[in-house]
Every structure is written in structure tokens, then in C-alpha cells.
py3Dmol code that shows the C-alpha trace and the ligand (Angstrom):
import py3Dmol

protein = """\
ATOM      1  CA  MET A   1     202.948 103.008  82.461  1.00  0.00           C
ATOM      2  CA  SER A   2     201.925 103.016  86.130  1.00  0.00           C
ATOM      3  CA  ASP A   3     204.580 102.884  88.821  1.00  0.00           C
ATOM      4  CA  ALA A   4     203.180  99.570  90.105  1.00  0.00           C
ATOM      5  CA  LEU A   5     203.366  97.936  86.656  1.00  0.00           C
ATOM      6  CA  GLN A   6     206.891  99.221  86.266  1.00  0.00           C
ATOM      7  CA  ARG A   7     207.851  97.480  89.521  1.00  0.00           C
ATOM      8  CA  LEU A   8     206.449  94.189  88.161  1.00  0.00           C
ATOM      9  CA  ARG A   9     208.280  94.604  84.851  1.00  0.00           C
ATOM     10  CA  HIS A  10     211.480  95.625  86.534  1.00  0.00           C
ATOM     11  CA  TRP A  11     211.653  92.242  88.295  1.00  0.00           C
ATOM     12  CA  LYS A  12     212.027  90.663  84.827  1.00  0.00           C
ATOM     13  CA  ALA A  13     210.305  87.422  85.794  1.00  0.00           C
ATOM     14  CA  LYS A  14     209.031  85.168  83.016  1.00  0.00           C
ATOM     15  CA  PHE A  15     207.133  82.914  85.449  1.00  0.00           C
ATOM     16  CA  ALA A  16     204.105  83.648  87.594  1.00  0.00           C
ATOM     17  CA  ILE A  17     202.104  81.479  89.931  1.00  0.00           C
ATOM     18  CA  ILE A  18     198.531  82.297  90.929  1.00  0.00           C
ATOM     19  CA  LEU A  19     197.830  80.909  94.381  1.00  0.00           C
ATOM     20  CA  GLY A  20     194.490  79.465  95.419  1.00  0.00           C
ATOM     21  CA  SER A  21     192.714  79.335  98.777  1.00  0.00           C
ATOM     22  CA  GLY A  22     194.995  78.608 101.713  1.00  0.00           C
ATOM     23  CA  LEU A  23     198.114  78.187  99.565  1.00  0.00           C
ATOM     24  CA  ASN A  24     199.848  81.409 100.643  1.00  0.00           C
ATOM     25  CA  ALA A  25     202.346  79.395 102.708  1.00  0.00           C
ATOM     26  CA  ILE A  26     204.064  78.569  99.396  1.00  0.00           C
ATOM     27  CA  VAL A  27     205.447  82.110  99.343  1.00  0.00           C
ATOM     28  CA  GLN A  28     208.657  82.367 101.307  1.00  0.00           C
ATOM     29  CA  ASP A  29     211.126  85.250 101.667  1.00  0.00           C
ATOM     30  CA  PRO A  30     209.625  87.627  99.106  1.00  0.00           C
ATOM     31  CA  ILE A  31     212.137  90.194  97.931  1.00  0.00           C
ATOM     32  CA  ASP A  32     209.424  92.758  97.287  1.00  0.00           C
ATOM     33  CA  SER A  33     205.666  92.934  96.945  1.00  0.00           C
ATOM     34  CA  VAL A  34     203.166  95.129  95.103  1.00  0.00           C
ATOM     35  CA  GLU A  35     199.631  95.417  96.505  1.00  0.00           C
ATOM     36  CA  TYR A  36     196.709  94.852  94.124  1.00  0.00           C
ATOM     37  CA  ALA A  37     195.352  98.134  95.515  1.00  0.00           C
ATOM     38  CA  GLU A  38     198.100  99.916  93.582  1.00  0.00           C
ATOM     39  CA  PHE A  39     196.544  98.758  90.279  1.00  0.00           C
ATOM     40  CA  PRO A  40     193.262 100.575  89.638  1.00  0.00           C
ATOM     41  CA  ALA A  41     192.266  97.851  87.112  1.00  0.00           C
ATOM     42  CA  LEU A  42     192.502  95.023  89.667  1.00  0.00           C
ATOM     43  CA  PRO A  43     189.496  94.067  91.810  1.00  0.00           C
ATOM     44  CA  LYS A  44     190.288  93.289  95.469  1.00  0.00           C
ATOM     45  CA  PRO A  45     189.709  89.797  96.955  1.00  0.00           C
ATOM     46  CA  ARG A  46     187.002  89.656  99.615  1.00  0.00           C
ATOM     47  CA  VAL A  47     187.226  85.990 100.635  1.00  0.00           C
ATOM     48  CA  PRO A  48     189.184  84.868 103.746  1.00  0.00           C
ATOM     49  CA  GLY A  49     192.429  83.126 102.737  1.00  0.00           C
ATOM     50  CA  HIS A  50     192.972  85.360  99.722  1.00  0.00           C
ATOM     51  CA  ALA A  51     195.553  88.101 100.242  1.00  0.00           C
ATOM     52  CA  GLY A  52     195.745  90.782  97.564  1.00  0.00           C
ATOM     53  CA  LYS A  53     199.276  91.291  96.333  1.00  0.00           C
ATOM     54  CA  PHE A  54     201.982  90.266  93.908  1.00  0.00           C
ATOM     55  CA  SER A  55     205.042  88.891  95.701  1.00  0.00           C
ATOM     56  CA  LEU A  56     208.351  88.999  93.865  1.00  0.00           C
ATOM     57  CA  CYS A  57     210.461  85.955  94.767  1.00  0.00           C
ATOM     58  CA  GLU A  58     213.359  83.852  93.647  1.00  0.00           C
ATOM     59  CA  ILE A  59     213.091  80.057  93.803  1.00  0.00           C
ATOM     60  CA  SER A  60     216.127  77.918  92.991  1.00  0.00           C
ATOM     61  CA  GLY A  61     217.653  80.957  91.251  1.00  0.00           C
ATOM     62  CA  VAL A  62     214.558  81.591  89.068  1.00  0.00           C
ATOM     63  CA  ARG A  63     212.689  84.891  89.357  1.00  0.00           C
ATOM     64  CA  ILE A  64     208.964  84.478  89.744  1.00  0.00           C
ATOM     65  CA  ILE A  65     205.928  86.509  90.671  1.00  0.00           C
ATOM     66  CA  PHE A  66     203.306  85.026  92.994  1.00  0.00           C
ATOM     67  CA  ALA A  67     199.812  86.418  92.595  1.00  0.00           C
ATOM     68  CA  GLN A  68     198.415  86.010  96.096  1.00  0.00           C
ATOM     69  CA  GLY A  69     194.675  86.225  96.017  1.00  0.00           C
ATOM     70  CA  ARG A  70     192.191  86.105  93.179  1.00  0.00           C
ATOM     71  CA  VAL A  71     188.612  87.171  92.806  1.00  0.00           C
ATOM     72  CA  HIS A  72     185.789  84.865  91.791  1.00  0.00           C
ATOM     73  CA  LEU A  73     182.597  84.974  89.750  1.00  0.00           C
ATOM     74  CA  TYR A  74     180.661  84.068  92.901  1.00  0.00           C
ATOM     75  CA  GLU A  75     181.752  87.347  94.534  1.00  0.00           C
ATOM     76  CA  GLY A  76     179.772  89.098  91.823  1.00  0.00           C
ATOM     77  CA  TYR A  77     182.716  89.928  89.572  1.00  0.00           C
ATOM     78  CA  SER A  78     182.589  89.577  85.777  1.00  0.00           C
ATOM     79  CA  ALA A  79     184.758  87.241  83.699  1.00  0.00           C
ATOM     80  CA  GLY A  80     186.824  90.293  82.720  1.00  0.00           C
ATOM     81  CA  GLU A  81     187.378  91.302  86.348  1.00  0.00           C
ATOM     82  CA  VAL A  82     188.207  87.732  87.415  1.00  0.00           C
ATOM     83  CA  THR A  83     190.977  87.605  84.803  1.00  0.00           C
ATOM     84  CA  ALA A  84     192.381  91.122  85.277  1.00  0.00           C
ATOM     85  CA  ASN A  85     195.272  89.569  87.242  1.00  0.00           C
ATOM     86  CA  VAL A  86     196.325  87.523  84.188  1.00  0.00           C
ATOM     87  CA  ARG A  87     196.221  90.567  81.930  1.00  0.00           C
ATOM     88  CA  MET A  88     198.343  92.469  84.464  1.00  0.00           C
ATOM     89  CA  LEU A  89     200.889  89.644  84.628  1.00  0.00           C
ATOM     90  CA  ALA A  90     201.086  89.535  80.824  1.00  0.00           C
ATOM     91  CA  ASN A  91     201.680  93.297  80.831  1.00  0.00           C
ATOM     92  CA  GLY A  92     204.339  92.668  83.469  1.00  0.00           C
ATOM     93  CA  GLY A  93     206.286  90.441  81.051  1.00  0.00           C
ATOM     94  CA  ILE A  94     205.116  87.013  82.224  1.00  0.00           C
ATOM     95  CA  GLU A  95     205.242  84.262  79.576  1.00  0.00           C
ATOM     96  CA  LYS A  96     204.598  81.144  81.662  1.00  0.00           C
ATOM     97  CA  LEU A  97     201.766  80.857  84.119  1.00  0.00           C
ATOM     98  CA  VAL A  98     201.093  78.276  86.821  1.00  0.00           C
ATOM     99  CA  VAL A  99     197.568  78.365  88.215  1.00  0.00           C
ATOM    100  CA  THR A 100     196.737  76.673  91.493  1.00  0.00           C
ATOM    101  CA  ASN A 101     193.517  76.131  93.378  1.00  0.00           C
ATOM    102  CA  ALA A 102     191.887  74.222  96.193  1.00  0.00           C
ATOM    103  CA  ALA A 103     189.360  71.776  94.795  1.00  0.00           C
ATOM    104  CA  GLY A 104     186.925  69.100  95.813  1.00  0.00           C
ATOM    105  CA  ALA A 105     187.696  65.537  94.716  1.00  0.00           C
ATOM    106  CA  LEU A 106     185.209  63.737  92.478  1.00  0.00           C
ATOM    107  CA  ASN A 107     187.651  60.927  91.774  1.00  0.00           C
ATOM    108  CA  GLN A 108     187.373  58.579  94.743  1.00  0.00           C
ATOM    109  CA  LYS A 109     191.074  57.677  94.552  1.00  0.00           C
ATOM    110  CA  PHE A 110     192.083  61.208  95.531  1.00  0.00           C
ATOM    111  CA  LYS A 111     192.754  61.980  99.197  1.00  0.00           C
ATOM    112  CA  THR A 112     192.695  65.280 101.063  1.00  0.00           C
ATOM    113  CA  GLY A 113     196.068  67.040 100.793  1.00  0.00           C
ATOM    114  CA  ASP A 114     197.011  65.291  97.499  1.00  0.00           C
ATOM    115  CA  TRP A 115     197.927  67.309  94.417  1.00  0.00           C
ATOM    116  CA  MET A 116     196.497  66.846  90.942  1.00  0.00           C
ATOM    117  CA  MET A 117     198.186  68.270  87.868  1.00  0.00           C
ATOM    118  CA  ILE A 118     195.408  69.549  85.616  1.00  0.00           C
ATOM    119  CA  ASN A 119     195.614  68.106  82.110  1.00  0.00           C
ATOM    120  CA  ASP A 120     192.307  69.484  80.873  1.00  0.00           C
ATOM    121  CA  HIS A 121     189.253  71.362  82.088  1.00  0.00           C
ATOM    122  CA  LEU A 122     185.491  71.692  81.776  1.00  0.00           C
ATOM    123  CA  ASN A 123     184.330  75.290  81.814  1.00  0.00           C
ATOM    124  CA  LEU A 124     180.859  75.025  83.372  1.00  0.00           C
ATOM    125  CA  THR A 125     180.772  78.612  84.608  1.00  0.00           C
ATOM    126  CA  GLY A 126     178.626  79.755  81.690  1.00  0.00           C
ATOM    127  CA  THR A 127     180.971  82.586  80.817  1.00  0.00           C
ATOM    128  CA  SER A 128     184.328  83.395  79.220  1.00  0.00           C
ATOM    129  CA  PRO A 129     186.825  86.266  79.390  1.00  0.00           C
ATOM    130  CA  LEU A 130     186.828  86.259  75.577  1.00  0.00           C
ATOM    131  CA  ILE A 131     183.176  87.310  75.259  1.00  0.00           C
ATOM    132  CA  GLY A 132     183.028  90.463  73.164  1.00  0.00           C
ATOM    133  CA  GLY A 133     186.328  89.358  71.562  1.00  0.00           C
ATOM    134  CA  PRO A 134     185.510  87.925  69.066  1.00  0.00           C
ATOM    135  CA  GLU A 135     188.123  85.207  69.323  1.00  0.00           C
ATOM    136  CA  PHE A 136     187.818  81.529  68.401  1.00  0.00           C
ATOM    137  CA  LEU A 137     190.688  80.226  70.498  1.00  0.00           C
ATOM    138  CA  ASP A 138     192.014  76.677  70.059  1.00  0.00           C
ATOM    139  CA  LEU A 139     192.196  75.133  73.543  1.00  0.00           C
ATOM    140  CA  SER A 140     193.274  71.627  72.550  1.00  0.00           C
ATOM    141  CA  ASP A 141     196.600  72.013  74.389  1.00  0.00           C
ATOM    142  CA  ALA A 142     195.442  74.495  77.013  1.00  0.00           C
ATOM    143  CA  TYR A 143     197.732  72.903  79.612  1.00  0.00           C
ATOM    144  CA  SER A 144     201.205  72.767  78.084  1.00  0.00           C
ATOM    145  CA  PRO A 145     202.315  69.175  77.434  1.00  0.00           C
ATOM    146  CA  ARG A 146     205.904  70.390  77.805  1.00  0.00           C
ATOM    147  CA  LEU A 147     205.345  71.930  81.232  1.00  0.00           C
ATOM    148  CA  GLN A 148     203.326  68.897  82.325  1.00  0.00           C
ATOM    149  CA  LYS A 149     206.206  66.606  81.482  1.00  0.00           C
ATOM    150  CA  GLN A 150     208.736  68.779  83.301  1.00  0.00           C
ATOM    151  CA  PHE A 151     206.571  68.964  86.424  1.00  0.00           C
ATOM    152  CA  ARG A 152     205.851  65.240  86.318  1.00  0.00           C
ATOM    153  CA  ASP A 153     209.571  64.440  86.084  1.00  0.00           C
ATOM    154  CA  ALA A 154     210.464  66.897  88.869  1.00  0.00           C
ATOM    155  CA  ALA A 155     207.789  65.549  91.228  1.00  0.00           C
ATOM    156  CA  GLN A 156     208.794  61.965  90.552  1.00  0.00           C
ATOM    157  CA  LYS A 157     212.435  62.776  91.249  1.00  0.00           C
ATOM    158  CA  ILE A 158     211.693  64.132  94.722  1.00  0.00           C
ATOM    159  CA  GLY A 159     208.986  61.603  95.549  1.00  0.00           C
ATOM    160  CA  VAL A 160     205.922  63.866  95.550  1.00  0.00           C
ATOM    161  CA  PHE A 161     202.943  62.093  94.020  1.00  0.00           C
ATOM    162  CA  LEU A 162     200.934  64.053  91.455  1.00  0.00           C
ATOM    163  CA  HIS A 163     197.574  62.780  90.256  1.00  0.00           C
ATOM    164  CA  GLN A 164     196.542  63.905  86.804  1.00  0.00           C
ATOM    165  CA  GLY A 165     193.082  64.747  85.625  1.00  0.00           C
ATOM    166  CA  VAL A 166     190.306  67.082  84.623  1.00  0.00           C
ATOM    167  CA  TYR A 167     189.226  70.183  86.585  1.00  0.00           C
ATOM    168  CA  ALA A 168     185.573  71.184  86.324  1.00  0.00           C
ATOM    169  CA  ALA A 169     184.849  74.835  87.092  1.00  0.00           C
ATOM    170  CA  VAL A 170     181.451  75.795  88.469  1.00  0.00           C
ATOM    171  CA  ILE A 171     180.240  79.237  89.482  1.00  0.00           C
ATOM    172  CA  GLY A 172     179.487  78.488  93.171  1.00  0.00           C
ATOM    173  CA  PRO A 173     179.537  79.760  95.841  1.00  0.00           C
ATOM    174  CA  GLN A 174     177.472  76.858  97.151  1.00  0.00           C
ATOM    175  CA  TYR A 175     179.122  73.459  97.162  1.00  0.00           C
ATOM    176  CA  GLU A 176     177.641  70.691  94.997  1.00  0.00           C
ATOM    177  CA  THR A 177     174.583  68.581  95.644  1.00  0.00           C
ATOM    178  CA  ALA A 178     174.981  64.807  95.511  1.00  0.00           C
ATOM    179  CA  ALA A 179     173.267  64.799  92.092  1.00  0.00           C
ATOM    180  CA  GLU A 180     175.647  67.458  90.799  1.00  0.00           C
ATOM    181  CA  VAL A 181     178.599  65.411  92.005  1.00  0.00           C
ATOM    182  CA  ARG A 182     177.305  62.388  90.053  1.00  0.00           C
ATOM    183  CA  MET A 183     176.785  64.566  86.984  1.00  0.00           C
ATOM    184  CA  LEU A 184     180.335  65.953  87.152  1.00  0.00           C
ATOM    185  CA  GLN A 185     181.753  62.462  87.530  1.00  0.00           C
ATOM    186  CA  ASP A 186     179.753  61.315  84.505  1.00  0.00           C
ATOM    187  CA  LEU A 187     181.120  64.269  82.532  1.00  0.00           C
ATOM    188  CA  GLY A 188     184.642  63.035  83.159  1.00  0.00           C
ATOM    189  CA  ALA A 189     185.797  65.495  85.819  1.00  0.00           C
ATOM    190  CA  ASP A 190     188.209  64.424  88.565  1.00  0.00           C
ATOM    191  CA  VAL A 191     187.958  67.555  90.708  1.00  0.00           C
ATOM    192  CA  VAL A 192     185.602  70.509  91.007  1.00  0.00           C
ATOM    193  CA  GLY A 193     186.320  74.104  91.949  1.00  0.00           C
ATOM    194  CA  MET A 194     185.209  77.698  91.468  1.00  0.00           C
ATOM    195  CA  SER A 195     188.199  79.329  89.799  1.00  0.00           C
ATOM    196  CA  THR A 196     191.122  78.839  87.407  1.00  0.00           C
ATOM    197  CA  VAL A 197     189.546  78.075  84.019  1.00  0.00           C
ATOM    198  CA  LEU A 198     188.796  81.665  83.029  1.00  0.00           C
ATOM    199  CA  GLU A 199     192.370  82.623  83.906  1.00  0.00           C
ATOM    200  CA  VAL A 200     193.654  79.766  81.767  1.00  0.00           C
ATOM    201  CA  ILE A 201     191.473  80.781  78.811  1.00  0.00           C
ATOM    202  CA  LEU A 202     192.739  84.364  78.893  1.00  0.00           C
ATOM    203  CA  ALA A 203     196.344  83.262  79.454  1.00  0.00           C
ATOM    204  CA  ARG A 204     196.136  81.060  76.348  1.00  0.00           C
ATOM    205  CA  ALA A 205     194.578  83.903  74.372  1.00  0.00           C
ATOM    206  CA  LEU A 206     197.590  85.992  75.443  1.00  0.00           C
ATOM    207  CA  GLU A 207     199.874  83.157  74.276  1.00  0.00           C
ATOM    208  CA  MET A 208     201.206  82.225  77.687  1.00  0.00           C
ATOM    209  CA  GLU A 209     202.330  78.686  78.399  1.00  0.00           C
ATOM    210  CA  VAL A 210     200.135  77.307  81.175  1.00  0.00           C
ATOM    211  CA  ALA A 211     200.316  74.625  83.866  1.00  0.00           C
ATOM    212  CA  GLY A 212     197.672  74.017  86.531  1.00  0.00           C
ATOM    213  CA  PHE A 213     197.513  72.254  89.864  1.00  0.00           C
ATOM    214  CA  SER A 214     194.662  71.428  92.227  1.00  0.00           C
ATOM    215  CA  CYS A 215     195.219  70.823  95.890  1.00  0.00           C
ATOM    216  CA  ILE A 216     192.596  68.334  97.053  1.00  0.00           C
ATOM    217  CA  ALA A 217     190.886  70.150  99.901  1.00  0.00           C
ATOM    218  CA  ASN A 218     187.986  67.767 100.462  1.00  0.00           C
ATOM    219  CA  SER A 219     185.853  65.047  98.990  1.00  0.00           C
ATOM    220  CA  ALA A 220     183.181  66.828  96.972  1.00  0.00           C
ATOM    221  CA  THR A 221     180.014  67.159  99.012  1.00  0.00           C
ATOM    222  CA  GLY A 222     177.719  64.263  98.452  1.00  0.00           C
ATOM    223  CA  LEU A 223     180.737  61.940  98.593  1.00  0.00           C
ATOM    224  CA  SER A 224     181.633  62.864 102.158  1.00  0.00           C
ATOM    225  CA  SER A 225     179.778  62.006 105.348  1.00  0.00           C
ATOM    226  CA  THR A 226     181.031  65.165 107.101  1.00  0.00           C
ATOM    227  CA  ARG A 227     179.917  68.729 106.366  1.00  0.00           C
ATOM    228  CA  LEU A 228     182.318  70.895 104.401  1.00  0.00           C
ATOM    229  CA  SER A 229     183.590  74.232 105.672  1.00  0.00           C
ATOM    230  CA  HIS A 230     185.809  76.927 104.136  1.00  0.00           C
ATOM    231  CA  ASP A 231     188.128  76.646 107.203  1.00  0.00           C
ATOM    232  CA  GLU A 232     188.754  72.978 106.377  1.00  0.00           C
ATOM    233  CA  VAL A 233     189.671  73.958 102.803  1.00  0.00           C
ATOM    234  CA  LEU A 234     192.166  76.564 104.094  1.00  0.00           C
ATOM    235  CA  GLU A 235     193.771  74.230 106.650  1.00  0.00           C
ATOM    236  CA  THR A 236     194.386  71.473 104.091  1.00  0.00           C
ATOM    237  CA  GLY A 237     195.956  74.012 101.733  1.00  0.00           C
ATOM    238  CA  ARG A 238     198.449  75.102 104.364  1.00  0.00           C
ATOM    239  CA  LYS A 239     199.640  71.524 104.888  1.00  0.00           C
ATOM    240  CA  ALA A 240     199.888  70.633 101.205  1.00  0.00           C
ATOM    241  CA  ALA A 241     201.777  73.845 100.432  1.00  0.00           C
ATOM    242  CA  LYS A 242     205.018  72.254 101.627  1.00  0.00           C
ATOM    243  CA  ASP A 243     204.883  69.499  98.988  1.00  0.00           C
ATOM    244  CA  PHE A 244     204.158  71.959  96.227  1.00  0.00           C
ATOM    245  CA  SER A 245     207.041  74.239  97.287  1.00  0.00           C
ATOM    246  CA  ARG A 246     209.397  71.298  96.897  1.00  0.00           C
ATOM    247  CA  VAL A 247     208.045  70.488  93.428  1.00  0.00           C
ATOM    248  CA  LEU A 248     208.510  74.118  92.384  1.00  0.00           C
ATOM    249  CA  GLY A 249     212.066  74.195  93.725  1.00  0.00           C
ATOM    250  CA  GLU A 250     212.916  71.146  91.646  1.00  0.00           C
ATOM    251  CA  ALA A 251     210.966  72.026  88.500  1.00  0.00           C
ATOM    252  CA  LEU A 252     211.535  75.760  87.999  1.00  0.00           C
ATOM    253  CA  PRO A 253     215.196  75.631  86.928  1.00  0.00           C
ATOM    254  CA  ARG A 254     214.255  73.076  84.194  1.00  0.00           C
ATOM    255  CA  LEU A 255     211.481  75.131  82.670  1.00  0.00           C
TER     256      LEU A 255
END
"""
ligand_1 = """\
10
HPA
N 183.418 72.133 95.336
C 183.635 73.272 94.653
N 184.665 74.072 94.902
C 185.522 73.718 95.860
C 185.351 72.554 96.615
C 184.237 71.721 96.332
O 184.016 70.659 96.950
N 186.388 72.492 97.505
C 187.153 73.589 97.281
N 186.635 74.340 96.291
"""
view = py3Dmol.view(width=600, height=400)
view.addModel(protein, "pdb")
view.setStyle({"model": 0}, {"cartoon": {"style": "trace"}})
view.addModel(ligand_1, "xyz")
view.setStyle({"model": 1}, {"stick": {}})
view.zoomTo()
view.show()
């Protein structure tokens, strides 16, 4: 076993949280960190706002590992490479995984800076980390009903509002046309983004319990009168990080 993997295992965390664009502010006072560069199997993030390390932290007395930075299909990586972080976390002893992302709102009730707990997804990326498996995985409860209830209760207790809905994953990197936004709405999606679902599929195949959260970074293009920039997505993430930290602090000891 590599030295880096041993350091992950040694922390004995059961929980990991993958952080999306601009959400690094959620990580506070890490006790240790392990750079992705120390794992030959892990591709390195190239997009601004994505660090490349595992941070070992304790929140409300619970040991967790934050995966700061992920790679995306739109960077030219394969489904296997995009999910290498999940495989590494599973090897590191993680049993429960929280995935987060910055997403564009399709549901007109959602406002920038709100959080949506993902209760289901549409994988429109055209690929899967299970290709070559062969594995016919049941995804009917991909997002753990138990974890959803615990997070819902925790958020309600501290007065942080969580929307609930469906995350549609597209390959990107371009944002959506107005026609694509209408299509995604018709398909039943509430938010759209370029990550997360492949990680969830592999995590379920590895029998992890999964919860997912989208930070609403913007109204999906076509719904907004202003032009969308990656800087805007990052800035919104930084502000919303505070709310999510509070939810984690309340929820983690119950899970
Ligand atoms: N569309 C797709 N991905 C995104 C968006 C969006 O509007 N915002 C953040 N990630």
C-alpha cells in the first residue's frame, strides 16, 4: 500500500465530502492533508477553483476527509479518471460519501446561493464509470433516503433552507442554450451541472451510502438576462459555503 493511502486509512474516517467549484471555504482547520499528486492513479484538477488534495478534518467530533478538487469529463478525462477519487476514498476506508457541486438552476424558484439536496439524477453525460464492468447496478435509491432525512432534519433545526430535486449532468464545458434549458426542464431536472453523477454511480457500485448537494451558482443560461462567468460561480460558492458548514456541523454527529 502506498504511503499516501496509508495516511488516508490511518485517519480512520468513515465520511468523505467531495467539494465542488468555489466550495473550498467549507474546509476549516485541517489536521493534515495529502496532495493528489502523491497518488499516481489520481488525475490533477486543471480548472480554477479546484485545489488538488485530501484534507483530514474533524467536524463536531466526527472525522472526515474532504476531497478538494475533482476532474471533469470536459477537461478530456475519461469516466474512470473522473471517478478515481471515489475509488481512492473507498480504498481509504470511506463508507459514506457526500458529493457537492455548483450548479445552474432550471427550477425558477431557486435563487443564487441556495442549496438543493439531490434526491435523484439524470446522467446525460453519455458515459459511465461502470463501462467494461459488466455491472447492472440498481440505482433506485442512489441518494440514501436515510441520509436525506438526517440532513433535512439537521438543516431544519438550524434554519438553513434546503430545496430538494433532480440534478442533470451534462458533459459541458459550454453552458446550455435556451433550447437545452427548456429540454432539461421538460425532462424533470431542477438543476444542471457538469460533475457528480459519475462519482455517485461508482460510489454506489462500491456500496457507499451517498448524499448530494448542489449550491445554486446561477440561473441556467437562457433563463438569465446576464452573461454567466466562471468567476460568478466561484464567488457564489464562497458565500454559500458558510450555510453548508453549519448543516454539516449539525448533521454529522447524527449520521
Ligand atoms: N450549467 C451547467 N453547469 C453549471 C452551471 C450551469 O448553468 N453553473 C454551474 N455549473
